[in-house]
VOBA-1610 file (N, C-alpha, C; in pm, whole numbers, padded with zeros to 5 digits, always signed):
BEGIN
Met+00700+04883-06832Met+00602+04825-06740Met+00648+04843-06596Arg+00773+04810-06570Arg+00826+04823-06435Arg+00823+04969-06390Phe+00867+05062-06480Phe+00871+05204-06447Phe+00731+05254-06416Gly+00634+05216-06500Gly+00498+05262-06479Gly+00443+05214-06347Arg+00473+05091-06310Arg+00424+05037-06185Arg+00484+05111-06066Leu+00613+05142-06076Leu+00677+05215-05968Leu+00620+05354-05955Leu+00598+05421-06067Leu+00546+05556-06064Leu+00405+05558-06006Ala+00322+05464-06051Ala+00187+05457-05998Ala+00187+05431-05849Leu+00279+05347-05805Leu+00287+05315-05663Leu+00330+05437-05582Ala+00421+05516-05639Ala+00464+05636-05568Ala+00346+05729-05545Ile+00260+05741-05646Ile+00142+05826-05632Ile+00048+05768-05528Ser+00025+05637-05535Ser-00064+05572-05438Ser-00012+05588-05297Ala+00120+05573-05281Ala+00179+05583-05148Ala+00159+05722-05089Ser+00173+05825-05173Ser+00154+05960-05122Ser+00011+05982-05078Leu-00083+05919-05148Leu-00222+05930-05109Leu-00247+05859-04976Val-00184+05743-04959Val-00199+05670-04834Val-00149+05755-04718Ala-00039+05824-04740Ala+00018+05906-04632Ala-00079+06014-04587Cys-00162+06061-04681Cys-00254+06170-04647Cys-00391+06123-04604Ser-00436+06009-04656Ser-00576+05978-04635Ser-00603+05843-04573Ser-00551+05735-04634Ser-00581+05599-04592Ser-00732+05581-04591Asp-00795+05558-04474Asp-00938+05536-04465Asp-01015+05663-04424Lys-00949+05777-04435Lys-01018+05900-04398Lys-01018+05997-04516Ala-01102+06097-04508Ala-01112+06194-04617Ala-00981+06271-04630Ala-00956+06318-04751Ala-00835+06395-04777Ala-00831+06518-04687Val-00713+06553-04639Val-00697+06665-04546Val-00634+06781-04620Glu-00688+06899-04601Glu-00634+07019-04665Glu-00501+07058-04598Pro-00406+07111-04676Pro-00281+07159-04616Pro-00310+07267-04512Ala-00232+07268-04408Ala-00249+07368-04303Ala-00229+07509-04359Lys-00309+07603-04312Lys-00292+07742-04352Lys-00174+07800-04274Leu-00109+07897-04333Leu+00005+07960-04267Leu-00041+08034-04142Val+00024+08005-04031Val-00011+08073-03906Val+00064+08206-03896Ser+00003+08299-03827Ser+00067+08429-03805Ser+00154+08423-03681Phe+00264+08494-03684Phe+00353+08503-03567Phe+00438+08628-03583Lys+00500+08669-03476Lys+00589+08784-03480Lys+00732+08737-03504Pro+00790+08767-03620Pro+00927+08722-03649Pro+01026+08779-03549Ser+01119+08695-03507Ser+01223+08741-03415Ser+01361+08742-03481Val+01371+08686-03602Val+01493+08694-03682Val+01452+08725-03826Lys+01550+08756-03909Lys+01523+08792-04048Lys+01596+08697-04142Val+01528+08657-04249Val+01591+08578-04354Val+01651+08675-04456Asp+01782+08675-04467Asp+01854+08764-04558Asp+01884+08689-04688Val+01824+08731-04799Val+01853+08671-04929Val+01978+08738-04985Arg+02090+08667-04980Arg+02219+08725-05019Arg+02230+08736-05171Trp+02180+08637-05242Trp+02171+08646-05388Trp+02071+08544-05440Lys+02026+08566-05562Lys+01929+08478-05625Lys+01969+08460-05771Gln+01957+08335-05820Gln+01986+08306-05960Gln+01879+08211-06014Ser+01872+08203-06146Ser+01773+08117-06209Ser+01839+08010-06294Val+01793+07887-06276Val+01824+07780-06370Val+01688+07730-06421Gly+01687+07632-06510Gly+01560+07585-06563Gly+01484+07497-06466Glu+01364+07458-06506Glu+01280+07374-06422Glu+01336+07233-06409Ala+01299+07167-06300Ala+01346+07031-06274Ala+01258+06925-06339Gly+01139+06964-06387Gly+01050+06865-06447Gly+01009+06760-06345Phe+01021+06632-06382Phe+00987+06523-06289Phe+01107+06483-06203Ser+01220+06549-06221Ser+01340+06515-06144Ser+01342+06593-06012Val+01418+06541-05917Val+01442+06611-05791Val+01590+06644-05788Leu+01624+06770-05817Leu+01763+06810-05834Leu+01806+06899-05718Thr+01927+06877-05670Thr+01980+06953-05558Thr+02110+07022-05600Pro+02135+07143-05549Pro+02263+07208-05577Pro+02375+07147-05494Ala+02498+07179-05533Ala+02616+07132-05459Ala+02708+07251-05435Val+02782+07245-05326Val+02871+07354-05288Val+03010+07299-05259Thr+03112+07364-05312Thr+03250+07336-05275Thr+03314+07467-05228Arg+03439+07462-05188Arg+03507+07584-05147Arg+03527+07678-05265Glu+03520+07624-05387Glu+03544+07703-05505Glu+03418+07760-05569Gly+03304+07692-05556Gly+03187+07740-05627Gly+03057+07672-05587Val+02950+07719-05648Val+02816+07662-05633Val+02776+07602-05767Phe+02719+07482-05764Phe+02683+07411-05886Phe+02537+07368-05879Ala+02466+07386-05990Ala+02325+07350-05994Ala+02292+07300-06135Ala+02175+07239-06148Ala+02135+07185-06278Ala+01985+07195-06296Asp+01942+07202-06422Asp+01804+07175-06458Asp+01807+07047-06540Thr+01703+07017-06612Thr+01703+06891-06687Thr+01793+06894-06809Lys+01841+07013-06848Lys+01919+07025-06972Lys+02061+07074-06952Tyr+02085+07160-06851Tyr+02215+07223-06835Tyr+02270+07205-06693Val+02403+07217-06682Val+02472+07224-06554Val+02536+07362-06545Tyr+02528+07425-06427Tyr+02577+07561-06408Tyr+02678+07568-06294Arg+02769+07664-06308Arg+02854+07701-06196Arg+02832+07849-06165Phe+02819+07882-06035Phe+02802+08019-05990Phe+02909+08053-05887Asp+02938+08181-05875Asp+03030+08228-05772Asp+02962+08215-05636Arg+03034+08166-05538Arg+02976+08144-05404Arg+02926+08272-05340Asp+03001+08379-05353Asp+02971+08502-05280Asp+02869+08590-05351Ser+02881+08602-05482Ser+02795+08695-05555Ser+02680+08629-05631Gly+02693+08498-05657Gly+02593+08430-05737Gly+02612+08450-05887Lys+02716+08518-05927Lys+02740+08541-06069Lys+02768+08410-06142Lys+02705+08394-06261Lys+02724+08271-06338Lys+02865+08267-06397Val+02933+08155-06375Val+03070+08137-06424Val+03070+08059-06555Trp+02994+07948-06562Trp+02981+07873-06686Trp+02851+07795-06690Arg+02814+07753-06810Arg+02699+07666-06831Arg+02737+07564-06937Ile+02706+07435-06911Ile+02737+07331-07009Ile+02612+07246-07033Glu+02608+07183-07148Glu+02497+07097-07186Glu+02547+06954-07204Pro+02511+06862-07113Pro+02561+06724-07121Pro+02513+06647-07243Gly+02398+06686-07299Gly+02347+06612-07413Gly+02253+06499-07377Phe+02210+06495-07250Phe+02109+06399-07206Phe+02020+06467-07102Thr+01906+06407-07074Thr+01814+06462-06975Thr+01866+06435-06835Ile+01896+06540-06760Ile+01953+06527-06627Ile+01842+06489-06529Ser+01861+06377-06462Ser+01763+06330-06364Ser+01824+06312-06226Gly+01955+06319-06215Gly+02025+06304-06087Gly+02139+06403-06077Gly+02138+06484-05976Gly+02246+06581-05960Gly+02205+06687-05859Val+02302+06767-05818Val+02440+06770-05868Val+02531+06718-05757Gly+02637+06645-05795Gly+02740+06608-05701Gly+02866+06684-05732Ala+02947+06715-05632Ala+03071+06789-05656Ala+03174+06756-05549Gly+03302+06758-05590Gly+03412+06733-05498Gly+03533+06683-05574Asp+03649+06695-05514Asp+03775+06648-05574Asp+03796+06706-05714Gly+03750+06829-05734Gly+03770+06896-05863Gly+03672+06855-05971Leu+03570+06776-05937Leu+03474+06729-06036Leu+03332+06775-06003Val+03251+06789-06109Val+03108+06812-06098Val+03039+06695-06167Leu+02939+06634-06102Leu+02881+06509-06150Leu+02730+06519-06164Val+02680+06464-06275Val+02535+06453-06294Val+02503+06318-06357Gly+02378+06275-06338Gly+02332+06150-06398Gly+02211+06173-06484Gly+02183+06079-06576Gly+02075+06095-06671Gly+01966+05991-06659Asp+01855+06018-06729Asp+01739+05930-06718Asp+01754+05799-06794Lys+01860+05785-06870Lys+01890+05657-06937Lys+02018+05595-06883Gly+02058+05636-06762Gly+02175+05578-06697Gly+02306+05648-06723Glu+02302+05761-06795Glu+02427+05831-06821Glu+02485+05891-06692Val+02616+05890-06682Val+02687+05957-06573Val+02801+06037-06635Ala+02807+06166-06604Ala+02909+06252-06663Ala+02983+06330-06555Ala+03114+06344-06573Ala+03198+06418-06479Ala+03266+06532-06554Tyr+03263+06651-06495Tyr+03321+06771-06556Tyr+03419+06835-06459Glu+03520+06900-06513Glu+03614+06974-06429Glu+03543+07096-06373Asp+03552+07114-06242Asp+03473+07221-06182Asp+03519+07361-06220Glu+03647+07378-06253Glu+03697+07511-06289Glu+03648+07556-06426Thr+03650+07466-06522Thr+03624+07504-06661Thr+03495+07447-06719Gly+03440+07344-06657Gly+03325+07276-06714Gly+03362+07178-06824Lys+03491+07154-06843Lys+03535+07061-06947Lys+03501+06917-06907Leu+03452+06840-07005Leu+03417+06701-06979Leu+03541+06620-06944Arg+03538+06551-06830Arg+03646+06461-06791Arg+03616+06319-06841Trp+03494+06273-06820Trp+03455+06141-06872Trp+03303+06127-06869Lys+03255+06030-06945Lys+03112+05997-06948Lys+03101+05846-06956Thr+03008+05789-06879Thr+02990+05645-06878Thr+02843+05612-06863Lys+02811+05483-06847Lys+02672+05441-06838Lys+02655+05353-06714Ala+02552+05385-06634Ala+02516+05302-06520Ala+02407+05203-06564Ser+02361+05120-06471Ser+02272+05009-06507Ser+02129+05054-06537Ser+02086+05170-06484Ser+01954+05223-06516Ser+01952+05371-06480Glu+01835+05434-06486Glu+01824+05577-06464Glu+01886+05618-06330Val+01947+05735-06329Val+02008+05791-06209Val+01912+05894-06152Leu+01859+05867-06032Leu+01755+05952-05974Leu+01805+06042-05863Ser+01932+06030-05826Ser+01987+06111-05718Ser+02126+06159-05756Ala+02179+06252-05680Ala+02310+06310-05710Ala+02421+06208-05689Pro+02510+06187-05787Pro+02629+06106-05763Pro+02714+06172-05655Lys+02782+06091-05574Lys+02868+06144-05468Lys+03012+06102-05494Ile+03106+06180-05442Ile+03247+06150-05463Ile+03325+06168-05334Ala+03417+06075-05309Ala+03507+06084-05193Ala+03624+05991-05218Asp+03743+06035-05180Asp+03864+05953-05186Asp+03885+05889-05324Gly+03858+05964-05428Gly+03884+05917-05564Gly+03781+05819-05618Ile+03667+05803-05550Ile+03564+05711-05595Ile+03430+05785-05608Val+03367+05770-05723Val+03235+05825-05748Val+03132+05716-05720Val+03033+05747-05638Val+02929+05650-05603Val+02798+05693-05667Val+02739+05602-05744Val+02616+05630-05818Val+02510+05528-05780Arg+02392+05577-05743Arg+02279+05490-05713Arg+02178+05501-05827Thr+02126+05389-05873Thr+02035+05388-05987Thr+01895+05347-05944Gly+01798+05369-06033Gly+01659+05345-06002Gly+01625+05200-05976Asn+01710+05107-06020Asn+01685+04965-05994Asn+01744+04919-05861Gly+01789+05015-05778Gly+01837+04983-05644Gly+01984+04950-05635Arg+02055+04950-05747Arg+02198+04918-05743Arg+02282+05041-05709Ile+02397+05015-05647Ile+02493+05120-05615Ile+02627+05080-05674Ala+02687+05171-05750Ala+02814+05142-05817Ala+02922+05239-05769Gly+03043+05186-05750Gly+03159+05267-05723Gly+03245+05278-05848Met+03275+05401-05891Met+03349+05425-06014Met+03476+05502-05986Asp+03578+05476-06066Asp+03704+05548-06054Asp+03683+05693-06097Ala+03719+05787-06010Ala+03697+05928-06039Ala+03783+05978-06154Gln+03888+05905-06189Gln+03977+05948-06297Gln+03919+05921-06435Asp+03851+05806-06451Asp+03804+05770-06585Asp+03662+05714-06589Gly+03597+05701-06474Gly+03459+05653-06472Gly+03444+05502-06479Lys+03553+05428-06482Lys+03541+05282-06489Lys+03489+05225-06357Arg+03400+05128-06369Arg+03339+05071-06250Arg+03439+04987-06171Ile+03443+05011-06039Ile+03531+04938-05949Ile+03453+04829-05877Trp+03332+04862-05835Trp+03250+04764-05765Trp+03102+04792-05789Leu+03019+04691-05762Leu+02874+04703-05778Leu+02806+04634-05662Tyr+02715+04705-05597Tyr+02634+04647-05489Tyr+02491+04633-05540Glu+02435+04514-05530Glu+02296+04494-05569Glu+02230+04399-05472Arg+02098+04412-05460Arg+02023+04331-05368Arg+01884+04306-05428Ser+01818+04203-05381Ser+01683+04175-05428Ser+01587+04278-05368Thr+01481+04308-05441Thr+01383+04405-05395Thr+01244+04342-05398Pro+01153+04393-05316Pro+01016+04341-05317Pro+00948+04369-05452Ala+00834+04303-05473Ala+00760+04321-05599Ala+00716+04465-05616Leu+00678+04531-05508Leu+00635+04670-05513Leu+00727+04754-05425Val+00776+04863-05481Val+00859+04956-05404Val+00815+05098-05436Val+00843+05188-05344Val+00812+05329-05365Val+00925+05392-05447Arg+00889+05451-05558Arg+00988+05522-05640Arg+01032+05646-05562Asn+01163+05663-05548Asn+01213+05777-05470Asn+01347+05824-05525His+01391+05936-05471His+01514+06000-05520His+01624+06001-05414Ala+01613+05911-05317Ala+01716+05904-05213Ala+01845+05846-05270Gly+01956+05908-05239Gly+02085+05859-05287Gly+02162+05790-05177Val+02285+05834-05155Val+02371+05774-05054Val+02439+05885-04975Val+02490+05848-04857Val+02572+05937-04775Val+02707+05870-04758Ile+02815+05943-04783Ile+02950+05890-04765Ile+03013+05954-04642Arg+03056+05869-04549Arg+03122+05918-04427Arg+03196+05802-04362Asn+03300+05832-04291Asn+03377+05730-04219Asn+03433+05624-04313Gly+03456+05658-04440Gly+03505+05560-04535Gly+03401+05458-04575Met+03273+05488-04548Met+03164+05397-04581Met+03054+05471-04655Val+02978+05393-04733Val+02863+05444-04806Val+02739+05394-04733Tyr+02658+05487-04685Tyr+02537+05453-04611Tyr+02415+05477-04700Ala+02321+05380-04701Ala+02201+05393-04783Ala+02087+05315-04723Gly+01966+05363-04745Gly+01846+05292-04704Gly+01782+05225-04824Phe+01706+05118-04800Phe+01652+05038-04909Phe+01506+05003-04886Ala+01450+04937-04988Ala+01315+04884-04975Ala+01311+04781-04863Ala+01191+04759-04809Ala+01167+04664-04700Ala+01237+04706-04570Gly+01270+04835-04557Gly+01316+04887-04430Gly+01457+04855-04389Lys+01546+04827-04483Lys+01685+04795-04450Lys+01776+04916-04469Val+01879+04925-04386Val+01984+05024-04404Val+02117+04951-04400Ala+02211+04993-04486Ala+02339+04923-04497Ala+02455+05020-04500Ala+02570+04972-04451Ala+02697+05043-04461Ala+02788+04961-04552Ile+02835+05023-04660Ile+02914+04956-04763Ile+03051+05021-04767Gly+03156+04941-04768Gly+03291+04995-04775Gly+03313+05074-04903Leu+03367+05194-04892Leu+03382+05282-05008Leu+03480+05229-05111Thr+03590+05170-05067Thr+03695+05133-05161Thr+03666+05005-05239Lys+03598+04907-05176Lys+03577+04778-05243Lys+03430+04739-05258Gly+03339+04815-05199Gly+03198+04785-05213Gly+03152+04667-05130Val+03229+04630-05027Val+03192+04517-04941Val+03096+04565-04833Val+02990+04488-04806Val+02895+04525-04702Val+02960+04509-04565Ile+02966+04616-04489Ile+03022+04614-04355Ile+02916+04568-04255Trp+02798+04625-04266Trp+02685+04579-04185Trp+02554+04616-04252Glu+02450+04543-04213Glu+02314+04571-04260Glu+02219+04550-04143Ser+02128+04644-04123Ser+02034+04636-04012Ser+01894+04672-04059Ala+01794+04628-03983Ala+01654+04654-04017Ala+01602+04772-03938Val+01548+04870-04010Val+01479+04981-03946Val+01338+04939-03911Ser+01271+04871-04005Ser+01135+04824-03983Ser+01110+04698-04063Gln+01001+04630-04034Gln+00962+04508-04104Gln+00828+04530-04174Pro+00814+04483-04299Pro+00685+04497-04368Pro+00575+04425-04290Arg+00455+04486-04290Arg+00342+04425-04222Arg+00213+04476-04286Gly+00105+04402-04269Gly-00023+04441-04327Gly-00080+04332-04413Asn-00202+04352-04460Asn-00273+04249-04536Asn-00258+04262-04686Thr-00222+04380-04735Thr-00207+04402-04879Thr-00064+04442-04911Glu-00028+04432-05039Glu+00107+04471-05081Glu+00132+04618-05048Leu+00031+04702-05065Leu+00047+04844-05038Leu+00070+04869-04889Glu-00004+04799-04805Glu+00013+04815-04661Glu+00147+04764-04612Arg+00202+04666-04686Arg+00330+04607-04642Arg+00452+04687-04687Ile+00429+04794-04763Ile+00543+04877-04803Ile+00603+04943-04680Ser+00733+04924-04662Ser+00804+04983-04549Ser+00941+05029-04596Asp+00942+05101-04708Asp+01067+05140-04771Asp+01130+05262-04703Ile+01261+05268-04706Ile+01333+05388-04665Ile+01348+05473-04791Thr+01278+05586-04794Thr+01273+05667-04915Thr+01347+05799-04902Ser+01427+05814-04797Ser+01504+05936-04775Ser+01646+05899-04732Leu+01732+05997-04733Leu+01871+05973-04694Leu+01883+05945-04544Pro+01973+05855-04504Pro+02003+05841-04362Pro+02070+05968-04310Ala+02059+05990-04180Ala+02134+06097-04115Ala+02256+06032-04050Val+02375+06085-04080Val+02499+06019-04039Val+02595+06121-03978Asp+02657+06085-03867Asp+02771+06160-03818Asp+02881+06062-03778Glu+02976+06103-03700Glu+03091+06017-03670Glu+03055+05893-03591Thr+02949+05897-03512Thr+02918+05785-03423Thr+02785+05717-03451Gln+02696+05783-03522Gln+02558+05734-03528Gln+02501+05745-03669Val+02415+05649-03704Val+02340+05650-03828Val+02193+05632-03793Cys+02109+05722-03844Cys+01965+05712-03819Cys+01892+05709-03952Ala+01785+05631-03960Ala+01705+05620-04081Ala+01560+05601-04044Val+01471+05640-04136Val+01328+05629-04110Val+01260+05569-04232Ala+01162+05485-04208Ala+01091+05416-04314Ala+00949+05471-04330Phe+00901+05466-04453Phe+00762+05501-04480Phe+00672+05389-04428Gln+00568+05427-04354Gln+00477+05330-04291Gln+00552+05231-04201Gly+00653+05281-04129Gly+00734+05189-04050Gly+00784+05245-03919Arg+00916+05255-03906Arg+00979+05296-03782Arg+01094+05390-03813Val+01144+05457-03709Val+01268+05530-03714Val+01364+05460-03618Ala+01491+05449-03658Ala+01588+05378-03575Ala+01725+05442-03591Cys+01804+05431-03486Cys+01943+05477-03489Cys+02037+05361-03458Phe+02153+05362-03524Phe+02249+05253-03515Phe+02389+05307-03489Asp+02474+05221-03435Asp+02616+05253-03424Asp+02675+05261-03564Ala+02741+05373-03594Ala+02787+05398-03730Ala+02892+05299-03778Ile+02970+05245-03689Ile+03079+05156-03729Ile+03035+05010-03732Gln+02963+04964-03631Gln+02929+04822-03619Gln+02784+04790-03655Gly+02697+04891-03660Gly+02559+04868-03702Gly+02465+04822-03594Gly+02508+04817-03470Gly+02419+04775-03362Gly+02307+04874-03340Thr+02186+04824-03313Thr+02071+04911-03291Thr+02082+04982-03156Leu+02071+05114-03159Leu+02075+05194-03037Leu+01934+05213-02981Trp+01838+05239-03069Trp+01697+05248-03031Trp+01613+05252-03157Ser+01483+05224-03142Ser+01389+05239-03253Ser+01251+05267-03196Arg+01165+05327-03277Arg+01029+05358-03235Arg+00938+05368-03356Glu+00809+05352-03335Glu+00711+05362-03442Glu+00715+05502-03503Phe+00714+05507-03636Phe+00718+05636-03704Phe+00698+05611-03853Ser+00655+05714-03926Ser+00644+05706-04071Ser+00688+05836-04133Ser+00781+05826-04227Ser+00826+05946-04297Ser+00877+05912-04435Asp+00842+05994-04531Asp+00903+05986-04663Asp+00984+06112-04689Lys+01003+06195-04586Lys+01071+06323-04600Lys+01219+06316-04563Gly+01247+06262-04444Gly+01386+06251-04403Gly+01410+06309-04265Leu+01535+06311-04226Leu+01573+06347-04090Leu+01714+06403-04089Ser+01752+06463-03975Ser+01886+06519-03963Ser+01932+06507-03818Leu+02062+06490-03801Leu+02125+06487-03670Leu+02198+06619-03648Phe+02181+06675-03529Phe+02255+06797-03496Phe+02262+06810-03345Gly+02384+06819-03292Gly+02401+06829-03149Gly+02346+06705-03079Ala+02263+06727-02977Ala+02208+06617-02899Ala+02077+06564-02954Asn+02029+06620-03065Asn+01895+06588-03110Asn+01890+06530-03251Leu+01778+06463-03278Leu+01742+06414-03410Leu+01615+06488-03451Tyr+01613+06544-03573Tyr+01499+06619-03621Tyr+01436+06544-03739Ile+01303+06525-03735Ile+01235+06443-03833Ile+01111+06514-03884Ser+01091+06510-04016Ser+00964+06554-04075Ser+00885+06428-04110Asp+00765+06413-04053Asp+00693+06288-04073Asp+00609+06290-04200Ser+00536+06183-04226Ser+00459+06169-04350Ser+00347+06272-04362Asp+00306+06329-04248Asp+00202+06432-04248Asp+00260+06572-04243Ser+00393+06584-04257Ser+00466+06711-04258Ser+00474+06778-04121Asn+00451+06703-04014Asn+00483+06754-03882Asn+00633+06744-03860Val+00690+06839-03790Val+00834+06839-03761Val+00852+06809-03613Leu+00937+06710-03583Leu+00958+06666-03445Leu+01106+06667-03410Ala+01132+06685-03281Ala+01267+06671-03227Ala+01267+06555-03129Ala+01371+06471-03137Ala+01385+06357-03046Ala+01526+06355-02989Asp+01539+06301-02871Asp+01670+06281-02811Asp+01744+06175-02892Arg+01864+06206-02938Arg+01935+06114-03025Arg+01981+05987-02954Thr+01994+05990-02824Thr+02042+05872-02752Thr+01931+05777-02712Thr+01808+05828-02697Thr+01698+05743-02651Thr+01580+05738-02746Gly+01567+05839-02835Gly+01453+05847-02925Gly+01331+05911-02861Ser+01339+05953-02736Ser+01224+06014-02670Ser+01192+06151-02731Ser+01063+06182-02742Ser+01019+06306-02806Ser+01050+06427-02718Leu+01090+06537-02782Leu+01120+06661-02712Leu+01017+06768-02743Trp+00982+06784-02870Trp+00877+06876-02910Trp+00825+06838-03048Lys+00709+06896-03084Lys+00647+06869-03213Lys+00580+06996-03265Asn+00609+07030-03390Asn+00541+07142-03457Asn+00446+07082-03559Asp+00314+07095-03537Asp+00214+07040-03627Asp+00146+07147-03710Gln+00208+07265-03721Gln+00145+07377-03790Gln+00180+07382-03939Met+00251+07280-03989Met+00277+07269-04133Met+00218+07140-04191Ser+00119+07085-04124Ser+00062+06957-04165Ser+00018+06959-04311Tyr+00056+06856-04383Tyr+00018+06833-04523Tyr+00067+06943-04618Arg+00169+07015-04578Arg+00228+07116-04666Arg+00351+07062-04739Ala+00364+06929-04742Ala+00477+06864-04810Ala+00610+06921-04761Ala+00626+06923-04630Ala+00748+06978-04570Ala+00869+06894-04605Thr+00981+06960-04627Thr+01108+06889-04649Thr+01163+06841-04516Ala+01269+06762-04523Ala+01343+06732-04401Ala+01396+06863-04343Ala+01407+06869-04212Ala+01455+06990-04145Ala+01606+07002-04159Phe+01651+07123-04189Phe+01794+07150-04207Phe+01844+07235-04090Pro+01933+07183-04006Pro+01984+07262-03893Pro+02082+07370-03938Leu+02060+07491-03888Leu+02150+07602-03916Leu+02164+07682-03786Asp+02276+07661-03718Asp+02301+07725-03589Asp+02187+07693-03491Asp+02117+07794-03444Asp+02011+07774-03346Asp+01874+07749-03411Phe+01874+07728-03542Phe+01748+07722-03614Phe+01736+07595-03699Leu+01613+07571-03747Leu+01586+07467-03845Leu+01518+07532-03965Leu+01560+07496-04085Leu+01496+07545-04207Leu+01416+07432-04268Val+01291+07463-04305Val+01202+07364-04365Val+01133+07429-04485Gly+01140+07365-04602Gly+01071+07414-04720Gly+00935+07348-04734Asp+00846+07408-04818Asp+00715+07345-04839Asp+00670+07354-04985Tyr+00549+07306-05011Tyr+00502+07293-05149Tyr+00468+07426-05215Glu+00452+07533-05138Glu+00425+07666-05193Glu+00551+07751-05202Gly+00666+07691-05177Gly+00790+07764-05190Gly+00826+07849-05069Tyr+00763+07825-04954Tyr+00800+07898-04834Tyr+00918+07829-04764Ile+01006+07909-04708Ile+01110+07860-04619Ile+01069+07899-04477His+01041+07798-04396His+01002+07822-04258His+01126+07809-04169Val+01143+07905-04080Val+01255+07903-03986Val+01200+07875-03847Leu+01245+07764-03787Leu+01199+07722-03655Leu+01314+07734-03555Lys+01280+07759-03433Lys+01379+07759-03325Lys+01409+07614-03289Arg+01537+07576-03290Arg+01574+07437-03259Arg+01534+07397-03118Glu+01531+07492-03030Glu+01505+07463-02889Glu+01364+07410-02865Asp+01264+07467-02936Asp+01126+07428-02907Asp+01038+07413-03032Gly+01093+07436-03152Gly+01017+07418-03275Gly+00924+07531-03310Ser+00928+07642-03238Ser+00840+07756-03268Ser+00891+07832-03390Phe+00799+07897-03461Phe+00835+07976-03578Phe+00903+08105-03535Val+01012+08139-03606Val+01080+08266-03580Val+01093+08351-03705Ala+01072+08292-03823Ala+01078+08368-03949Ala+01017+08283-04061Arg+00983+08350-04171Arg+00932+08281-04289Arg+00972+08362-04412Gln+01011+08294-04519Gln+01053+08362-04641Gln+00984+08300-04761Lys+00922+08382-04843Lys+00859+08337-04966Lys+00964+08331-05076Thr+00962+08225-05157Thr+01051+08218-05273Thr+00967+08243-05399Asp+00977+08157-05498Asp+00908+08183-05625Asp+00769+08120-05633Gly+00725+08056-05526Gly+00593+07996-05525Gly+00587+07852-05570Ser+00698+07799-05625Ser+00701+07658-05663Ser+00753+07575-05547Ser+00730+07446-05552Ser+00763+07360-05440Ser+00913+07349-05415Ile+00948+07338-05288Ile+01085+07308-05247Ile+01085+07160-05209Leu+01157+07079-05284Leu+01148+06934-05270Leu+01260+06874-05186Thr+01369+06946-05171Thr+01483+06891-05097Thr+01529+06991-04990Pro+01591+06942-04884Pro+01640+07032-04780Pro+01748+07126-04835Pro+01771+07240-04768Pro+01878+07329-04808Pro+02015+07261-04800Val+02114+07326-04859Val+02252+07280-04858Val+02336+07387-04790Thr+02432+07346-04709Thr+02517+07442-04639Thr+02597+07527-04736Leu+02595+07659-04714Leu+02675+07752-04793Leu+02735+07855-04698Gly+02861+07830-04657Gly+02927+07918-04562Gly+02851+07921-04431Asp+02813+08042-04389Asp+02737+08057-04265Asp+02587+08062-04291Gly+02547+08023-04412Gly+02407+08024-04448Gly+02367+07897-04520Ala+02272+07910-04612Ala+02218+07792-04680Ala+02183+07826-04824Leu+02178+07721-04906Leu+02144+07732-05047Leu+02019+07649-05072Ile+01922+07708-05141Ile+01794+07642-05164Ile+01760+07649-05312Gln+01712+07536-05369Gln+01669+07533-05508Gln+01522+07491-05513Thr+01441+07568-05585Thr+01300+07536-05600Thr+01280+07449-05724Ser+01162+07390-05737Ser+01136+07303-05851Ser+01127+07381-05982Asp+01099+07511-05975Asp+01099+07595-06096Asp+01237+07648-06129Gly+01337+07614-06047Gly+01475+07646-06081Gly+01530+07774-06025Glu+01465+07833-05925Glu+01523+07950-05859Glu+01620+07904-05751Leu+01734+07967-05747Leu+01841+07931-05654Leu+01861+08049-05560Tyr+01849+08023-05428Tyr+01858+08128-05327Tyr+01972+08099-05231Ser+02057+08198-05210Ser+02156+08194-05103Ser+02104+08280-04990Ile+02082+08218-04872Ile+02023+08291-04760Ile+02107+08279-04635Ala+02083+08372-04545Ala+02143+08368-04411Ala+02037+08413-04312Ile+02052+08373-04187Ile+01961+08414-04081Ile+02026+08525-04001Lys+01959+08638-03993Lys+02014+08754-03921Lys+01932+08784-03796
//
């Protein structure tokens, strides 16, 4: 009953983002432009479909790791050659995480499994409190797992035993999402329902600070939804988060003090790079804002309603995926298009992942692309 309600609400929320009291809007047609750079596909590999899961690849200095709902794979970073494939024995719904010699995935019944990255040999398997919808993360000997019921657990990377558990009350209605956690500065950063963002100590699970990005408002339960449904953007000094039907705000990474906030709505996500913050809003417009003040710098509205991913900074460019499997390359300076690359035609649901001097992209049909901008 709870799962069905969350799923139905996720569908309703996506409709609200597109229509509300107005007629449904067609996705923007691809605009023509003269490319000024080239997208170089260095290699391509296939894994299985993601189904209803949102799966992301992971990269270490040793290899590339990806998953479908049934298998976990390791590929060579440079050539894309498959090194191994393993079958966890459960439906993979969260993954892939990698680091400290381990590869991590989660299952739709709360399973969490850790494998040795060199051989694919099982190190341990345990059970979390509910389904795992995002990639487990690892740092400093601790595996952090976020589950669909909003709990976050810290587990010993050696044997999977739980060290700490963070849980909080949630509103009656929440948007089902696949946002996990970000680990940096010895803290675990995560956004929650009702517009809250928190920093949790990695070693003991103690809340260091909690701040409000936005406050629920409106006359109906649906209108009052103001959940953070994407990952925060974090660097050494600043944490930024954005809420659906709410606001975007940036905070001091260590103490949690609010630096600025402004009206905004996004279920896509955001990224920090250099002096700017880049945000894909609920209508799939991509915007740049000054990270210190939040003031707008430019806006690209030519991908409206194309289910754009969060923007991924790569040198002087931004990479954005869409529902037809296109990778759009924008100039960071002004948001103009400089290149476009077609993949397999299936949706790209998550931002690219850094791979050397390029990026790694996984489509919902399971095609894995290593690209560079030339």
